C-alpha positions in Angstrom: 26.9 -86.3 112.9 30.0 -88.5 112.9 29.3 -92.2 113.5 31.1 -94.2 116.2 33.9 -96.4 114.8 32.0 -99.5 115.7 28.9 -98.3 113.9 31.0 -97.3 110.9 32.5 -100.8 110.8 29.1 -102.4 111.1 27.8 -100.2 108.3 30.7 -101.0 106.0 30.3 -104.7 106.7 26.6 -104.5 105.8 27.3 -102.6 102.6 30.0 -105.0 101.6 27.7 -108.0 102.2 25.0 -106.4 100.1 27.5 -105.8 97.3 28.5 -109.5 97.4 24.8 -110.5 97.5 24.0 -108.4 94.4 27.1 -109.8 92.6 26.0 -113.3 93.4 22.6 -112.7 91.9 24.1 -111.1 88.8 26.6 -113.9 88.3 23.8 -116.5 88.7 21.3 -114.9 86.3 23.3 -112.7 83.9 23.2 -115.3 81.2 19.4 -115.3 81.1 19.5 -112.0 79.2 20.1 -114.2 76.2 16.8 -116.1 76.7 13.8 -115.7 74.6 10.1 -115.0 75.4 8.2 -118.3 75.8 4.7 -119.2 75.0 4.0 -119.7 78.7 1.9 -116.5 79.1 4.6 -114.2 77.7 2.5 -114.2 74.5 -0.7 -113.2 76.2 0.9 -110.8 78.7 3.7 -109.1 76.6 4.5 -109.6 73.0 1.0 -110.3 71.6 -0.7 -107.9 74.0 -1.6 -104.9 71.9 -2.0 -102.7 75.0 1.6 -103.1 76.1 3.1 -99.9 75.0 5.0 -96.8 76.3 2.8 -95.2 79.1 0.3 -92.7 77.8 -3.3 -91.7 78.7 -4.8 -94.5 76.6 -2.7 -97.1 78.4 -3.3 -95.6 81.8 -7.0 -95.8 81.2 -6.7 -99.4 80.1 -4.6 -100.5 83.0 -7.0 -99.3 85.7 -10.0 -100.9 83.9 -8.5 -104.1 82.6 -9.9 -107.3 84.2 -10.3 -109.7 81.3 -6.8 -110.5 80.0 -5.8 -112.1 83.3 -7.9 -113.4 86.2 -6.4 -110.8 88.5 -6.7 -107.0 89.0 -3.1 -105.7 88.6 -2.9 -102.1 87.3 0.6 -101.5 88.7 1.7 -104.8 87.2 0.7 -103.6 83.8 2.4 -100.3 84.5 5.6 -102.2 85.3 5.4 -104.0 81.9 4.8 -100.7 80.2 7.9 -99.1 81.8 10.1 -102.0 80.6 8.6 -101.7 77.1 9.4 -98.0 77.1 13.0 -98.7 78.0 13.7 -101.7 75.7 10.7 -102.4 73.6 10.2 -106.1 73.0 13.8 -107.0 73.2 13.7 -110.0 75.6 17.1 -109.1 77.0 15.6 -105.9 78.5 12.8 -107.9 80.1 15.2 -110.5 81.6 17.6 -107.7 82.8 14.7 -106.0 84.5 13.9 -109.2 86.3 17.5 -109.7 87.4 17.6 -106.1 88.7 14.3 -106.5 90.6 15.5 -109.8 92.2 18.8 -108.2 93.2 16.9 -105.3 94.8 14.6 -107.8 96.6 17.7 -109.6 98.0 19.0 -106.3 99.4 15.6 -105.5 100.9 15.4 -109.0 102.4 18.8 -108.3 104.0 17.5 -105.1 105.5 14.4 -106.7 106.8 16.2 -109.8 108.2 18.8 -107.6 110.0 16.0 -105.9 112.0 14.5 -109.2 113.0 17.5 -110.3 115.1 17.5 -109.5 118.9 20.2 -107.2 120.0 21.8 -109.0 122.8 25.1 -107.2 122.8 25.3 -103.5 123.8 23.7 -101.4 121.1 26.1 -100.5 118.4 28.8 -102.8 119.6 31.2 -104.3 117.0 30.3 -108.0 117.7 26.6 -107.3 117.6 26.5 -105.3 114.4 28.9 -107.6 112.5 27.1 -110.8 113.4 23.7 -109.4 112.7 24.9 -108.5 109.2 26.4 -111.9 108.6 23.2 -113.7 109.7 21.0 -111.4 107.6 23.2 -111.9 104.6 23.1 -115.7 105.0 19.3 -115.7 105.1 19.0 -113.3 102.1 21.4 -115.5 100.1 19.6 -118.7 101.1 16.4 -117.1 99.7 17.8 -115.3 96.6 20.0 -118.1 95.2 17.5 -120.9 95.9 16.3 -123.0 92.8 12.7 -122.2 93.7 13.4 -118.5 92.7 14.5 -119.4 89.2 11.0 -119.5 87.6 10.2 -116.0 88.8 13.5 -114.6 87.6 14.2 -116.4 84.4 10.6 -116.1 83.1 9.8 -112.7 81.6 6.2 -112.7 83.0 7.6 -113.6 86.4 8.3 -109.9 86.8 4.8 -109.6 88.4 6.0 -111.7 91.4 9.3 -109.8 91.7 7.6 -106.4 91.5 4.9 -107.2 94.0 7.4 -108.8 96.4 9.6 -105.7 96.2 6.7 -103.5 97.4 5.8 -106.0 100.2 9.4 -105.9 101.4 9.4 -102.1 101.4 6.1 -102.2 103.4 7.7 -104.5 105.9 10.9 -102.5 106.2 9.0 -99.3 106.7 6.9 -100.9 109.4 10.0 -102.1 111.2 11.5 -98.6 111.0 8.2 -97.1 112.3 8.5 -99.5 115.3 12.1 -98.5 115.9 11.2 -94.8 115.7 8.4 -95.4 118.2 10.9 -97.1 120.5 13.2 -94.1 120.3 10.3 -91.7 121.0 10.5 -90.2 117.5 7.5 -89.5 115.2 6.6 -92.7 113.3 3.4 -91.7 111.4 5.3 -91.2 108.2 6.9 -94.6 108.3 3.6 -96.3 109.0 2.0 -94.4 106.1 4.8 -95.5 103.7 4.2 -99.1 104.9 0.5 -98.9 104.1 1.1 -97.3 100.7 3.7 -99.9 99.8 1.3 -102.6 100.9 -1.3 -101.1 98.5 1.3 -101.0 95.7 2.1 -104.6 96.2 -1.5 -105.7 96.1 -2.2 -103.7 93.0 0.9 -104.9 91.3 -0.1 -108.6 91.7 -2.4 -109.7 94.5 -0.2 -112.2 96.4 0.6 -110.4 99.7 -2.8 -110.9 101.3 -1.1 -112.4 104.4 1.2 -109.3 104.8 -1.0 -107.8 107.6 -0.6 -111.0 109.6 3.2 -110.9 109.1 3.3 -107.2 110.3 1.2 -108.0 113.3 3.6 -110.8 114.2 6.6 -108.5 113.9 4.8 -106.0 116.2 3.9 -108.7 118.7 7.3 -110.5 118.7 9.6 -107.5 118.4 7.7 -104.4 119.5 11.0 -102.5 120.3 12.9 -103.2 117.1 14.7 -106.3 118.5 15.5 -104.8 122.0 13.6 -105.9 125.0 13.0 -104.2 128.3 13.2 -100.6 126.9 9.4 -100.1 126.5 6.4 -102.2 127.4 5.1 -104.5 124.6 2.3 -103.1 122.4 -1.2 -104.1 123.3 -3.2 -106.2 120.9 -5.6 -103.3 120.3 -2.7 -101.0 119.5 -1.2 -103.6 117.1 -4.6 -104.0 115.4 -4.7 -100.2 114.9 -1.2 -100.2 113.4 -2.0 -102.9 110.8 -5.7 -101.9 110.3 -4.9 -99.9 107.1 -3.0 -102.9 105.6 -5.8 -105.3 106.6 -8.5 -103.1 105.0 -6.5 -102.9 101.8 -5.9 -106.7 101.8 -9.6 -107.4 102.3 -10.7 -104.9 99.6 -8.2 -106.3 97.0 -9.2 -109.8 98.0 -12.8 -109.0 97.2 -11.8 -107.4 93.9 -9.7 -110.4 93.0 -12.4 -112.9 93.8 -14.9 -110.9 91.8 -12.6 -110.8 88.8 -11.7 -114.5 89.1 -15.3 -115.7 89.6 -16.5 -113.5 86.7 -13.7 -114.5 84.4 -14.8 -116.4 81.2 -13.1 -117.6 78.0 -9.4 -117.8 78.5 -9.5 -119.2 82.0 -11.4 -122.1 83.4 -14.3 -121.3 85.8 -13.9 -121.6 89.5 -14.4 -125.1 90.8 -17.8 -125.8 92.4 -18.2 -127.5 95.7 -20.0 -130.4 94.0 -17.0 -131.1 91.7 -14.4 -130.2 94.3 -15.5 -130.8 97.9 -14.3 -129.1 101.0 -12.4 -132.2 102.1 -10.5 -132.4 98.8 -9.7 -128.7 99.0 -8.2 -129.1 102.5 -6.3 -132.2 101.4 -4.9 -130.2 98.4 -4.0 -127.3 100.6 -2.2 -129.5 103.1 -0.3 -131.2 100.3 0.9 -127.9 98.9 2.1 -126.7 102.3 4.1 -129.8 102.8 5.3 -129.9 99.1 6.6 -126.3 99.1 8.3 -126.9 102.5 10.0 -130.0 101.3 11.1 -128.4 98.0 12.6 -125.6 100.1 14.9 -128.1 101.8 15.5 -130.5 98.8 14.7 -128.6 95.5 14.8 -131.6 93.2 12.5 -132.7 90.4 11.3 -129.1 89.7 8.9 -128.6 86.8 7.0 -125.6 85.6 3.7 -127.6 85.4 3.2 -130.5 87.8 -0.1 -132.4 87.0 -0.3 -134.4 90.2 -3.3 -132.4 91.3 -5.2 -132.8 88.1 -7.1 -135.8 89.5 -6.3 -137.1 92.9 -7.9 -139.2 95.7 -8.0 -137.1 99.0 -8.1 -140.5 100.9 -4.8 -141.7 99.4 -1.7 -142.2 101.6 0.0 -139.1 100.1 -2.7 -136.7 100.9 -3.7 -138.2 104.2 0.0 -138.1 105.2 0.2 -134.4 104.1 -2.8 -133.5 106.3 -1.3 -135.4 109.3 2.1 -133.7 108.8 0.7 -130.2 108.3 -1.4 -130.6 111.5 1.6 -132.1 113.3 3.8 -129.2 112.4 1.1 -126.8 113.5 0.7 -128.7 116.8 4.4 -128.7 117.4 4.6 -125.0 116.9 1.8 -124.5 119.4 3.3 -126.7 122.1 6.7 -125.2 121.7 5.4 -121.6 121.7 7.1 -120.9 125.1 10.4 -122.6 124.5 10.7 -121.6 120.9 8.3 -118.7 120.3 9.9 -117.8 117.0 9.0 -121.2 115.5 5.3 -120.6 116.0 5.4 -117.0 114.6 7.3 -118.2 111.6 4.9 -121.1 110.9 1.9 -118.7 111.2 3.6 -116.2 108.9 4.4 -118.9 106.3 0.8 -120.2 106.3 -0.5 -116.6 106.0 1.6 -115.8 102.9 1.1 -119.2 101.3 -2.7 -119.2 101.7 -3.4 -117.5 98.3 -1.5 -120.4 96.6 -3.2 -123.3 98.2 -5.7 -123.7 95.3 -8.9 -123.4 97.3 -10.8 -122.1 94.2 -9.0 -124.1 91.5 -9.4 -127.6 90.2 -7.5 -128.9 88.4 -4.5 -127.0 90.0 -0.9 -126.7 88.9 1.7 -126.1 91.7 4.3 -123.7 90.6 7.7 -122.7 91.9 6.9 -119.0 91.6 4.2 -119.4 94.3 7.0 -119.7 96.8 8.7 -116.4 95.9 7.1 -114.4 98.7 6.4 -117.2 101.3 10.0 -118.4 100.9 11.2 -115.2 102.6 9.7 -116.6 105.9 11.8 -119.7 105.7 14.9 -117.6 104.9 14.0 -115.4 108.0 14.0 -118.6 110.0 17.6 -119.3 108.8 18.6 -115.8 109.9 17.0 -116.2 113.3 18.5 -119.7 113.9 22.0 -118.3 113.2 21.3 -115.4 115.5 20.7 -117.7 118.5 24.3 -119.0 118.4 26.4 -117.3 121.1 29.9 -119.0 120.8 32.4 -117.9 118.2 33.2 -121.5 117.1 29.5 -122.3 116.8 28.9 -119.2 114.7 31.7 -120.0 112.3 30.6 -123.6 111.9 26.9 -122.8 111.4 27.7 -119.9 109.0 30.1 -122.0 107.0 27.6 -124.9 106.7 24.9 -122.4 105.6 27.1 -120.9 102.9 28.0 -124.4 101.7 24.3 -125.2 101.4 23.8 -121.9 99.6 26.5 -122.8 97.2 24.8 -126.2 96.4 21.5 -124.4 95.8 23.3 -121.9 93.5 24.6 -124.7 91.4 21.2 -126.3 91.1 19.7 -122.9 90.3 22.1 -122.3 87.5 21.2 -125.7 86.0 17.5 -124.9 86.4 17.7 -121.6 84.5 18.4 -123.6 81.3 14.8 -124.8 81.4 13.6 -121.3 80.5 15.9 -120.6 77.6 13.2 -121.0 74.9 10.0 -122.9 74.0 11.8 -126.1 73.3 13.7 -126.3 76.6 10.6 -125.3 78.6 8.0 -127.5 77.0 10.6 -130.3 76.8 11.1 -130.2 80.5 7.3 -130.3 81.1 6.8 -133.2 78.8 9.7 -135.0 80.4 8.3 -134.6 83.9 4.6 -135.0 83.0 2.8 -137.7 85.0 -0.2 -138.0 82.7 -0.4 -138.6 78.9 -2.9 -135.7 78.6 -0.4 -133.1 79.9 2.4 -134.6 77.9 0.4 -134.5 74.7 -1.0 -131.0 75.4 2.5 -129.4 75.8 3.7 -131.3 72.8 0.9 -129.6 71.0 1.9 -126.3 72.4 5.4 -126.9 71.2 4.2 -127.7 67.7 2.0 -124.6 67.8 5.0 -122.4 68.8 7.0 -124.0 65.9 4.2 -123.1 63.6 4.1 -119.4 64.7 7.9 -119.2 64.4 7.8 -120.6 60.8 9.7 -123.8 61.7 8.6 -126.3 59.0 9.1 -129.6 60.9 5.7 -131.2 60.4 3.9 -129.3 63.1 0.5 -129.6 61.4 0.7 -133.4 61.3 1.9 -133.5 64.9 -1.0 -131.4 66.1 -3.5 -133.4 64.1 -2.1 -136.6 65.6 -2.3 -135.3 69.2 -5.8 -133.9 68.7 -7.0 -137.2 67.2 -5.6 -139.1 70.3 -7.7 -136.9 72.6 -10.9 -136.3 70.6 -12.7 -134.6 73.6 -9.8 -132.3 74.6 -11.0 -128.7 73.9 -7.4 -127.3 74.4 -5.8 -129.5 71.7 -8.8 -128.9 69.5 -8.4 -125.2 69.8 -4.7 -125.5 68.9 -5.6 -127.5 65.8 -8.1 -124.9 64.7 -5.5 -122.2 65.0 -3.1 -124.1 62.9 -5.8 -124.8 60.3 -6.3 -121.0 59.9 -2.6 -120.1 60.0 -1.3 -118.4 56.9 1.9 -120.4 56.4 2.3 -120.6 52.6 5.3 -122.4 51.0 6.6 -119.1 49.8 6.7 -117.7 53.3 8.3 -120.8 54.7 11.0 -120.7 51.9 11.8 -117.1 52.9 12.1 -118.0 56.5 9.1 -115.8 57.6 7.1 -116.6 60.6 3.4 -116.0 61.1 4.2 -114.4 64.4 6.4 -111.8 62.7 3.5 -111.0 60.3 1.1 -110.6 63.3 3.6 -108.3 65.0 3.8 -106.2 61.8 0.0 -106.0 61.7 0.0 -104.8 65.3 2.7 -102.3 64.4 0.7 -100.8 61.5 -2.3 -100.4 63.8 0.0 -98.5 66.2 1.3 -96.3 63.4 -2.2 -95.4 62.3 -3.0 -94.3 65.8 0.2 -92.2 66.0 2.1 -94.5 68.4 5.3 -94.6 66.3 7.6 -95.7 69.1 5.4 -98.7 69.8 5.2 -99.5 66.1 9.0 -99.4 65.9 9.5 -101.8 68.8 7.0 -104.4 67.4 8.7 -104.2 64.0 12.1 -104.7 65.5 10.9 -107.7 67.4 9.3 -109.1 64.2 12.7 -108.7 62.4 14.5 -110.4 65.2 12.3 -113.4 64.5 12.4 -113.1 60.7 15.4 -111.0 59.6 14.5 -111.5 55.9 11.1 -110.0 56.3 11.7 -107.2 53.8 8.2 -105.7 54.0 8.6 -105.2 57.8 12.0 -103.6 57.2 10.5 -101.2 54.7 7.7 -100.3 57.1 10.3 -99.8 59.9 12.2 -97.4 57.6 9.1 -95.4 57.1 8.4 -95.2 60.9 12.0 -94.3 61.7 11.9 -91.4 59.2 8.6 -90.2 60.7 10.2 -90.4 64.2 13.0 -88.1 63.1 15.7 -90.8 62.7 16.5 -90.5 59.0 20.0 -92.2 59.1 18.6 -95.3 60.7 15.7 -95.2 58.2 18.0 -95.1 55.2 19.9 -98.1 56.5 16.6 -100.1 56.8 15.3 -98.8 53.5 18.5 -99.8 51.6 18.4 -103.3 53.1 14.7 -103.6 52.2 15.2 -102.7 48.5 18.4 -104.7 48.0 18.2 -107.2 45.2 18.6 -110.1 47.7 15.6 -109.0 49.7 13.1 -109.9 47.0 10.9 -106.9 47.8 9.4 -105.2 44.8 8.3 -101.6 45.3 6.2 -99.6 42.9 7.7 -96.3 41.8 5.1 -94.4 43.8 6.2 -96.2 47.0 9.8 -95.3 46.3 8.9 -91.7 45.6 6.9 -91.5 48.8 9.8 -93.0 50.8 12.4 -90.6 49.4 10.0 -87.7 50.1 9.6 -88.8 53.7 13.4 -89.2 54.1 14.0 -85.7 52.6 11.6 -84.2 55.0 13.2 -86.0 57.9 16.8 -85.0 57.0 15.6 -81.4 56.5 14.1 -81.4 60.0 17.3 -83.0 61.4 19.4 -80.1 59.9 21.1 -82.2 57.3 20.4 -80.3 54.0 22.8 -82.3 51.9 21.1 -85.6 52.7 17.8 -83.9 52.2 18.8 -82.7 48.7 20.2 -86.2 47.8 16.8 -87.7 48.7 15.0 -85.1 46.7 17.1 -85.9 43.7 16.5 -89.7 44.2 12.8 -88.9 44.4 12.9 -87.1 41.1 14.7 -90.0 39.4 
């Protein structure tokens, strides 16, 4: 069916704005593909996780039963990591590119969700209505996507969990909105509601952060039961709305129970859940109020950002800062209630914001570290508020002025975001920022110890052992620094290895690769060896093992290149004749299988010699 000219124009405007939105995200974050992994959970989650591999039955079994490596249950999150590994191995560029792609996708999904939140005041399909809705939605999506609080989730490889989970949450919301629109038009809507419920489940099993999504969907059904149009059908009853969001609510409660069970039962790597005797109810409420106000303030003025803020390590709930936070949080809640008739959207937005932020209020954790990534999903509510605020403007002059001011603000945020990305370049920039912004000596010394430990793993001989010993001696009762010191004491970092530029991390990756090879996982072994060589290019033993694995994988030409590099005089690798004979035999077999008999014959001759 041919679209009306006005609809065609509105559609093309929406497509054009989405293209600009994606281009802006790519321009802002493209340079992060040159960033490295950081020892800020990337080691535990990705490159030192022996279970991160190309998807197979062994991995799928592990991902649905794993509940010890992280205090969360996230089978689809692990699957996302596995898919990136299958595409690009342990090359950090692939992991950062995947994050950029997910964030750009989320920006477009946010645009689609926001455009359906706006009331349709003009006649349906009119040119003014469709164009202005598109501009308002694009401004809100840009406000969210280019904000400095998004940097941590995008520029950090492990932040993919937040991006992936939010993508499913947005799909769930969009499908729910479409279902409401189909109901308005008298068309079947069961399929759309089913997609919404399944996407909600996918979000919760990717990373459990969208516990408040059922509340958000109920708000959408209450506030906009007819897809933004009023007067066409009676509003949905509360019982009907509960029925629509019941599947989402059941999923959220079930996953919340699983998450609590995993977190409470977690031992070893993560600190136990704070007891009520050590962290009382009043302190928890004061901390939650502070976090609500803090994240709201940073959304307006994103300055002084740090990946680890230690303000909540030890605090007095009766201090002016926390009492003021409680008063302000209660005041905002009261204002939203009293203005519910004049400004109903304000109350709905505030409720949605609190619902999505609840998992990040630290009710179970003490000490607690506020993080920028915790605003990735709740920040969408504030961006929706920007969209709705723009949508209330009726005059053309007012629209141009407000839209221009919003875009200027987005430009300022984009500049701040670009500067913030530099924090995540490598261990030195990341830990340096944390040390610079640390409020307590303990946190400063701990991350100085982490930095020294990362230098040790990478083979940087800059006195890391003495630095860690000094830090541990300054904090004799600190178990974290004592653990770092014990690791350094057992680290195999001989002068010969240091002289060759080898890193203990590269040797550990080679050990993991050989385990993979013994189990027949040759692709996984190849990727770990390639990452080891990116850390220590002169690691001749790893290069020789890579040559063997490449030949076994049917890539004899690549294997020859690696083998010749490994046995070159400058490499210092000494192979016994039996090893050389075995290698030439493997190469001959590989060339024969690849249909290259001349190369196979040459390898056979070299084997005889």
